[in-house]
C-alpha positions as CSV (number, residue, x, y, z in Angstrom):
1,X,31.8,-28.8,-4.3
2,X,31.9,-26.8,-1.0
3,X,31.6,-23.0,-1.1
4,X,34.9,-21.1,-1.0
5,X,35.7,-20.3,2.7
6,X,37.4,-17.0,1.7
7,X,34.0,-15.5,0.6
8,X,32.1,-13.9,3.5
9,X,29.1,-15.9,4.6
10,X,26.6,-13.2,3.7
11,X,27.8,-13.2,0.1
12,X,28.6,-16.9,-0.3
13,X,27.1,-18.7,-3.3
14,X,24.2,-20.9,-2.4
15,X,25.1,-23.5,-5.1
16,X,28.2,-25.1,-6.4
17,X,30.0,-23.0,-8.9
18,X,31.8,-24.6,-11.9
19,X,35.6,-24.4,-11.7
20,X,35.8,-22.4,-14.9
21,X,33.6,-19.7,-13.5
22,X,35.1,-19.5,-10.0
23,X,37.7,-16.8,-10.5
24,X,35.2,-14.4,-12.0
25,X,32.5,-15.1,-9.3
26,X,35.0,-15.0,-6.5
27,X,36.4,-11.7,-7.6
28,X,32.9,-10.3,-7.8
29,X,31.8,-11.7,-4.5
30,X,34.7,-10.1,-2.6
31,X,34.4,-6.7,-4.4
32,X,30.6,-6.6,-4.4
33,X,30.6,-7.0,-0.7
34,X,33.4,-4.6,0.0
35,X,31.0,-1.8,0.5
36,X,28.7,-4.0,2.7
37,X,31.7,-5.3,4.7
38,X,32.9,-1.7,5.2
39,X,29.5,-0.8,6.5
40,X,29.6,-3.6,9.0
41,X,33.1,-3.3,10.2
42,X,34.0,0.4,9.9
43,X,32.7,1.2,13.3
44,X,33.3,-2.3,14.9
45,X,29.7,-3.5,15.4
46,X,28.3,0.1,15.7
47,X,26.9,0.2,12.2
48,X,25.0,-3.0,11.5
49,X,21.8,-2.8,9.5
50,X,20.2,-1.6,12.7
51,X,22.5,1.2,14.1
52,X,22.8,1.8,17.9
53,X,21.5,5.4,18.1
54,X,23.0,8.0,20.4
55,X,19.5,8.7,21.7
56,X,19.2,5.3,23.2
57,X,20.0,6.8,26.6
58,X,16.8,8.9,26.2
59,X,14.7,6.3,24.3
60,X,16.0,2.8,25.4
61,X,13.0,1.2,23.6
62,X,15.2,1.5,20.4
63,X,17.3,-1.5,21.6
64,X,15.2,-3.2,24.2
65,X,11.4,-3.9,23.8
66,X,11.2,-4.5,27.6
67,X,11.2,-0.7,28.0
68,X,7.7,-0.5,26.3
69,X,5.5,1.5,28.6
70,X,8.1,1.7,31.3
71,X,7.7,5.5,31.6
72,X,3.9,5.1,32.3
73,X,3.1,7.6,29.5
74,X,2.4,7.3,25.8
75,X,5.5,8.3,23.7
76,X,5.9,8.8,20.0
77,X,9.4,9.4,18.8
78,X,10.8,10.1,15.3
79,X,14.6,9.7,14.8
80,X,16.8,10.5,11.8
81,X,20.5,9.7,11.5
82,X,23.1,10.4,8.9
83,X,26.6,8.9,9.3
84,X,29.9,8.6,7.3
85,X,29.1,12.0,5.8
86,X,32.4,12.2,4.0
87,X,31.6,9.0,2.0
88,X,29.5,8.8,-1.2
89,X,26.0,7.4,-0.6
90,X,26.4,7.9,3.1
91,X,24.1,5.8,5.2
92,X,20.8,7.2,6.4
93,X,18.5,5.8,9.0
94,X,15.0,6.7,10.1
95,X,13.2,5.1,13.0
96,X,9.6,5.7,14.4
97,X,8.7,4.3,17.8
98,X,5.6,4.3,19.9
99,X,5.2,2.8,23.4
100,X,2.5,3.0,26.1
101,X,1.5,1.5,29.4
102,X,-2.0,0.1,29.9
103,X,-4.3,0.7,32.9
104,X,-2.6,-2.5,34.3
105,X,0.9,-1.2,35.1
106,X,2.3,-4.7,34.5
107,X,1.6,-4.6,30.7
108,X,3.2,-2.3,28.1
109,X,2.8,-2.2,24.3
110,X,5.1,-0.8,21.6
111,X,5.5,-0.6,17.9
112,X,8.3,0.6,15.6
113,X,9.0,1.2,11.9
114,X,12.3,1.9,10.3
115,X,13.9,2.6,6.9
116,X,17.6,2.2,6.6
117,X,19.7,3.0,3.5
118,X,23.4,2.1,3.6
119,X,25.2,2.2,0.3
120,X,23.7,-0.5,-1.9
121,X,21.6,-2.0,0.9
122,X,18.2,-0.9,2.1
123,X,16.0,-2.3,4.9
124,X,12.4,-1.4,5.6
125,X,10.5,-3.1,8.4
126,X,8.1,-2.8,11.3
127,X,7.4,-4.7,14.5
128,X,5.0,-4.8,17.5
129,X,6.0,-5.4,21.1
130,X,4.4,-6.8,24.2
131,X,5.9,-6.4,27.7
132,X,4.9,-8.0,31.0
133,X,6.4,-7.1,34.3
134,X,6.8,-9.5,37.2
135,X,7.5,-8.7,40.9
136,X,10.2,-11.1,42.0
137,X,10.7,-9.5,45.5
138,X,9.9,-6.3,47.3
139,X,11.0,-3.4,45.1
140,X,12.6,-5.9,42.6
141,X,10.9,-6.3,39.2
142,X,11.6,-8.2,36.0
143,X,10.1,-7.3,32.6
144,X,10.0,-9.7,29.6
145,X,9.1,-8.6,26.1
146,X,8.7,-10.1,22.7
147,X,8.7,-8.2,19.4
148,X,7.5,-9.6,16.0
149,X,7.4,-8.1,12.6
150,X,8.5,-8.1,9.0
151,X,11.7,-6.9,7.3
152,X,12.2,-6.2,3.6
153,X,15.8,-6.3,2.4
154,X,16.8,-4.9,-1.0
155,X,20.1,-4.6,-2.8
156,X,20.7,-2.1,-5.6
157,X,23.5,-3.4,-7.8
158,X,23.8,-0.1,-9.7
159,X,25.5,1.4,-6.6
160,X,28.2,-1.2,-6.5
161,X,31.5,-0.1,-8.0
162,X,33.7,-3.0,-9.2
163,X,37.3,-2.9,-10.5
164,X,36.2,-4.9,-13.5
165,X,32.6,-3.9,-14.8
166,X,32.3,-7.4,-16.3
167,X,32.2,-8.9,-12.8
168,X,28.8,-7.4,-12.1
169,X,27.3,-8.0,-15.6
170,X,25.3,-10.9,-14.2
171,X,24.0,-8.8,-11.3
172,X,22.1,-5.8,-12.6
173,X,19.2,-3.7,-11.4
174,X,17.9,-4.4,-7.8
175,X,16.4,-7.3,-5.9
176,X,14.4,-7.4,-2.7
177,X,12.7,-9.9,-0.4
178,X,10.6,-9.8,2.7
179,X,11.0,-12.1,5.8
180,X,9.5,-12.3,9.3
181,X,11.6,-11.5,12.3
182,X,11.5,-11.5,16.1
183,X,13.4,-9.9,19.0
184,X,13.3,-10.5,22.7
185,X,14.1,-8.2,25.7
186,X,14.6,-8.5,29.4
187,X,14.8,-5.7,32.0
188,X,15.6,-6.0,35.7
189,X,14.7,-3.0,37.9
190,X,15.5,-2.1,41.5
191,X,14.7,1.4,42.6
192,X,16.5,3.7,40.1
193,X,18.7,0.9,38.7
194,X,17.8,-0.8,35.4
195,X,19.7,-3.7,33.8
196,X,18.7,-4.8,30.4
197,X,19.5,-7.5,27.8
198,X,18.1,-7.9,24.4
199,X,18.6,-9.9,21.2
200,X,17.4,-8.4,17.9
201,X,16.9,-10.0,14.4
202,X,17.0,-13.5,15.9
203,X,15.7,-15.1,12.7
204,X,18.5,-13.4,10.7
205,X,16.2,-12.9,7.7
206,X,17.9,-13.3,4.4
207,X,17.2,-13.4,0.7
208,X,19.1,-14.9,-2.3
209,X,19.5,-13.5,-5.8
210,X,20.0,-16.2,-8.3
211,X,21.1,-16.2,-11.9
212,X,19.7,-19.3,-13.6
213,X,21.9,-18.9,-16.7
214,X,25.2,-19.6,-15.0
215,X,23.9,-21.0,-11.7
216,X,25.4,-18.2,-9.6
217,X,23.7,-16.6,-6.6
218,X,24.2,-13.9,-4.1
219,X,22.9,-14.3,-0.5
220,X,22.4,-11.4,1.9
221,X,21.1,-11.5,5.4
222,X,20.7,-9.3,8.5
223,X,23.0,-10.0,11.4
224,X,21.8,-11.0,14.8
225,X,22.5,-8.2,17.3
226,X,22.9,-8.4,21.1
227,X,22.8,-5.7,23.7
228,X,23.6,-5.3,27.4
229,X,22.7,-2.1,29.3
230,X,22.9,-0.7,32.8
231,X,21.2,2.6,33.6
232,X,20.8,4.6,36.8
233,X,19.1,7.9,37.6
234,X,20.8,10.2,40.2
235,X,18.5,12.8,41.7
236,X,20.8,15.8,42.3
237,X,18.1,18.1,43.6
238,X,14.3,18.7,43.2
239,X,15.0,20.0,39.6
240,X,18.3,18.4,38.5
241,X,18.8,14.8,37.7
242,X,21.4,12.7,35.8
243,X,20.8,9.6,33.7
244,X,23.8,7.4,33.3
245,X,23.9,4.4,30.9
246,X,26.5,1.8,30.2
247,X,25.8,0.1,26.9
248,X,27.6,-2.8,25.1
249,X,27.0,-5.3,22.5
250,X,28.0,-7.2,19.4
251,X,26.6,-8.7,16.3
252,X,27.0,-12.2,15.0
253,X,30.7,-12.7,14.0
254,X,31.7,-9.1,14.9
255,X,33.8,-7.8,17.8
256,X,32.4,-6.5,21.1
257,X,31.9,-2.7,21.5
258,X,31.0,-0.5,24.5
259,X,29.8,3.0,25.3
260,X,29.3,5.0,28.4
261,X,27.0,8.1,28.4
262,X,25.4,10.6,30.8
263,X,22.6,13.2,30.3
264,X,22.0,16.0,32.8
265,X,18.3,17.0,32.9
266,X,16.8,20.2,34.4
267,X,13.2,19.8,35.4
268,X,12.5,18.0,32.1
269,X,12.8,21.4,30.4
270,X,16.3,21.0,28.8
271,X,19.1,18.4,28.9
272,X,22.6,18.0,27.7
273,X,25.3,15.3,27.9
274,X,27.4,12.9,25.9
275,X,29.1,9.6,25.7
276,X,32.4,7.9,24.9
277,X,32.6,4.7,22.9
278,X,35.2,1.9,23.0
279,X,35.7,0.6,19.4
280,X,32.7,2.7,18.6
281,X,31.7,6.3,18.3
282,X,31.6,9.1,20.9
283,X,28.9,11.8,20.8
284,X,27.5,15.1,22.3
285,X,23.8,15.5,22.9
286,X,21.4,18.3,23.8
287,X,17.7,18.8,23.8
288,X,14.8,21.1,24.8
289,X,11.1,20.9,25.5
290,X,9.4,23.0,22.9
291,X,5.9,22.7,24.4
292,X,4.2,20.8,27.2
293,X,4.1,17.6,25.1
294,X,6.7,18.2,22.3
295,X,10.5,17.7,22.7
296,X,13.4,18.0,20.3
297,X,16.9,16.7,20.7
298,X,20.1,16.6,18.6
299,X,23.4,14.7,18.8
300,X,26.7,14.9,17.1
301,X,28.9,11.8,16.8
302,X,32.5,11.3,15.9
303,X,34.5,8.1,15.5
304,X,37.0,7.2,18.2
305,X,38.2,3.9,16.6
306,X,41.1,3.6,14.2
307,X,43.7,6.1,13.0
308,X,43.1,9.8,12.6
309,X,43.1,9.5,8.8
310,X,40.6,6.7,9.1
311,X,38.3,8.8,11.2
312,X,38.6,11.8,9.0
313,X,37.7,9.7,6.0
314,X,34.5,8.4,7.6
315,X,33.3,11.8,8.7
316,X,30.8,12.9,11.4
317,X,27.4,11.5,12.4
318,X,24.3,13.5,13.0
319,X,21.1,12.6,14.8
320,X,17.9,14.5,15.4
321,X,14.9,13.3,17.3
322,X,11.4,14.7,17.8
323,X,9.2,13.3,20.5
324,X,5.5,13.7,21.4
325,X,3.9,12.7,24.7
326,X,0.3,12.0,24.2
327,X,-0.5,12.1,27.9
328,X,0.6,14.7,30.4
329,X,4.3,15.1,31.1
330,X,6.0,12.5,33.2
331,X,6.2,13.3,36.9
332,X,9.3,15.3,37.8
333,X,11.6,15.3,40.8
334,X,9.9,14.3,44.0
335,X,6.7,13.5,42.2
336,X,8.5,10.9,40.1
337,X,9.7,9.2,43.3
338,X,6.2,9.2,44.7
339,X,4.8,7.8,41.5
340,X,7.2,4.9,41.7
341,X,6.3,4.3,45.3
342,X,2.6,4.2,44.3
343,X,3.4,1.7,41.5
344,X,5.2,-0.5,44.0
345,X,2.4,-0.3,46.5
346,X,0.0,-1.4,43.7
347,X,2.0,-4.6,43.2
348,X,2.1,-5.2,47.0
349,X,-1.7,-4.8,47.2
350,X,-2.2,-7.3,44.4
351,X,0.1,-9.9,45.9
352,X,-1.1,-9.5,49.5
353,X,-4.8,-8.9,49.0
354,X,-5.9,-11.2,51.9
355,X,-3.5,-9.6,54.3
356,X,-4.8,-6.1,53.4
357,X,-8.4,-7.3,53.9
358,X,-7.5,-8.6,57.3
359,X,-5.8,-5.4,58.3
360,X,-8.8,-3.4,57.1
361,X,-11.1,-5.5,59.3
362,X,-8.9,-5.0,62.3
363,X,-8.9,-1.3,61.7
364,X,-12.7,-1.2,61.7
365,X,-12.8,-3.1,65.0
366,X,-10.2,-0.8,66.5
367,X,-12.2,2.3,65.4
368,X,-15.4,0.8,67.0
369,X,-13.5,0.1,70.2
370,X,-12.0,3.6,70.2
371,X,-15.5,5.0,69.8
372,X,-16.8,3.1,72.7
373,X,-13.9,4.2,74.9
374,X,-14.4,7.8,73.9
375,X,-18.1,7.5,74.8
376,X,-17.3,6.0,78.2
377,X,-14.7,8.7,78.8
378,X,-17.2,11.4,78.0
379,X,-19.7,9.9,80.4
380,X,-17.2,9.7,83.2
381,X,-16.0,13.3,82.6
382,X,-19.7,14.5,82.7
383,X,-20.3,12.7,86.0
384,X,-17.1,14.1,87.5
385,X,-18.1,17.6,86.4
386,X,-21.6,17.2,87.7
387,X,-20.4,15.9,91.1
388,X,-17.9,18.8,91.4
389,X,-20.5,21.3,90.6
390,X,-22.9,19.9,93.2
391,X,-20.1,19.8,95.9
392,X,-19.3,23.4,95.3
393,X,-22.9,24.4,95.4
394,X,-23.5,22.6,98.7
395,X,-20.3,23.9,100.3
396,X,-20.9,27.6,99.4
397,X,-24.6,27.5,99.6
398,X,-24.9,29.9,96.8
399,X,-28.4,31.1,96.2
400,X,-27.8,33.5,93.3
401,X,-28.6,32.4,89.9
402,X,-25.6,31.0,87.9
403,X,-24.0,33.1,85.3
404,X,-25.4,32.5,81.8
405,X,-23.4,30.3,79.6
406,X,-21.4,32.0,77.0
407,X,-22.0,31.3,73.3
408,X,-19.7,28.8,71.7
409,X,-18.5,29.5,68.2
410,X,-16.6,27.0,66.1
411,X,-14.1,27.9,63.5
412,X,-12.4,25.7,60.8
413,X,-8.7,25.0,61.2
414,X,-6.3,23.4,58.8
415,X,-3.5,21.2,60.0
416,X,-0.4,20.6,57.8
417,X,0.1,16.9,58.5
418,X,3.4,15.1,57.6
419,X,2.8,11.7,59.2
420,X,0.4,9.4,61.1
421,X,1.3,6.7,63.6
422,X,-0.7,4.3,65.7
423,X,1.3,4.5,69.0
424,X,2.7,7.3,71.2
425,X,6.2,5.8,71.1
426,X,6.3,6.0,67.3
427,X,5.1,9.6,67.4
428,X,8.0,10.6,69.7
429,X,10.6,8.8,67.7
430,X,9.3,10.4,64.4
431,X,9.3,13.9,66.0
432,X,12.8,13.4,67.3
433,X,14.1,12.4,63.8
434,X,12.4,15.3,62.0
435,X,13.7,17.8,64.6
436,X,17.2,16.4,64.5
437,X,17.7,16.0,60.7
438,X,15.5,18.8,59.3
439,X,15.2,21.2,62.3
440,X,11.4,21.2,62.0
441,X,9.4,21.4,65.2
442,X,6.2,19.4,65.2
443,X,3.1,18.9,67.3
444,X,0.7,16.0,67.7
445,X,-3.1,15.8,67.1
446,X,-4.6,13.1,69.3
447,X,-7.0,10.6,67.9
448,X,-10.7,11.4,67.9
449,X,-14.0,9.7,67.0
450,X,-13.3,10.1,63.3
451,X,-9.8,8.6,63.2
452,X,-7.7,6.2,65.2
453,X,-4.2,7.5,64.4
454,X,-2.0,10.2,66.0
455,X,-1.4,13.0,63.4
456,X,2.0,14.7,63.5
457,X,1.7,18.3,62.1
458,X,3.9,21.3,61.6
459,X,1.5,24.2,61.5
460,X,-2.2,24.9,61.9
461,X,-4.0,27.7,60.0
462,X,-7.5,29.1,59.7
463,X,-7.0,29.7,56.0
464,X,-6.5,26.8,53.7
465,X,-4.3,28.9,51.3
466,X,-1.8,29.4,54.1
467,X,-1.8,25.6,54.7
468,X,-1.2,25.0,51.0
469,X,1.7,27.4,50.9
470,X,3.2,25.7,53.9
471,X,3.1,22.3,52.0
472,X,4.9,23.9,49.1
473,X,7.6,25.1,51.4
474,X,8.0,21.6,52.8
475,X,8.4,20.3,49.2
476,X,11.6,22.4,49.0
477,X,13.1,20.4,51.9
478,X,14.3,16.8,52.0
479,X,11.3,15.7,54.0
480,X,10.4,13.4,51.1
481,X,13.2,11.1,52.2
482,X,11.7,10.6,55.6
483,X,8.0,9.9,54.8
484,X,6.1,7.8,52.3
485,X,3.6,9.8,50.3
486,X,3.2,13.6,50.7
487,X,2.2,16.0,53.4
488,X,-1.5,16.8,53.4
489,X,-4.1,19.2,54.9
490,X,-6.4,17.9,57.6
491,X,-9.5,20.0,58.2
492,X,-11.1,20.1,61.6
493,X,-13.1,22.5,63.8
494,X,-12.3,24.0,67.2
495,X,-14.5,26.0,69.6
496,X,-14.1,29.7,70.3
497,X,-15.8,31.1,73.5
498,X,-17.2,34.6,73.2
């Protein structure tokens, strides 16, 4: 005898049921799963056994393991969530995550543990993640990740309320089972754009509660969940930034849902934002940095699906998150862009090692040639000076003793350098752009025996502290958009005749 198709698949009997017992079992199966079904459908794929947290926009590792180590620092985050607060035995979810990048920026590791209680159902599990990043083109990267772990499902029959108590007489107490599980994640990145896809609970772990006396059974399993995301960071100024995320997904057999959110961040000191959900929940979010490594964030969610009475019956959703960064705080503003450029240069160096070695060899040869040319020029200048002196001496027939040479004193000078080029044409073009767009007048320091590049500088000081202050002033301009790297101080000496 085939299972009754009207019974949901996650509560369908695993064995044939005698016809005499079918009405009683069927009634129990439908009512016993009413609470579970409400949990799954009340927010249209937003409240499966693994909820989609509002803080995903801040901690995307919650839904995609390919984000493990993406921030290049070590993060620990604890998240608590309570939803459907107007309902008895409202669901509660707790999630602990850790992710970090290794010395090799291509590799990231992560781990998570969770405990979810939703009416009669409870899930406890943990997993570990491994992420590897590929460079598919210049400034284009693709990360792949795999997570594996264990999930324990349990069902407490004492929390199930049936119309007829006799219908649950065969299912008393609680039952639990543990199963392995895996998830996968993908992340494409170009500059500040990140597009991700992930699939969670691919094994759809399940357990079955059987009653040998009447050959009845109850089967429960986690649903496979799928996510698509697109995130972009807009840099509004040196201190303000906005993170925007579009998130959508579904679970096996449930409708699609979507959410759009944005968070405004001030120098990584405090942030606020919110999101709107289609067939989902909307939310408001705010957070603050409590210490150099400790952050706290809170979000308030409210349903936007269904009628007003329906939303009122469900109630609000609250989330609170605590985060701890083991290493120093992530680079901010312009430093963050420079860190990303450095990471991209590391990939280029790895993929083009032979070309870099060849260029280094050419540079050494050019420096040797430049040194020889400088030496020859000094010799010629000395001969010209000597011949000129002799000619003047003979012409004037001066007999008096020459004036004694004055003492030469050298002083240190510090140049605020914003760029270095190999040719004069590049120097003039660069100076023209800086003057036109930023209104900054620059000068050029010609190559010497210690270097083979033309240095373009804005100021020269005799005190290094003045040079450092000038660099900080440059950081408040948009010069970072015209150069790769950062301005630096070049120390040299120049003679003073007394």
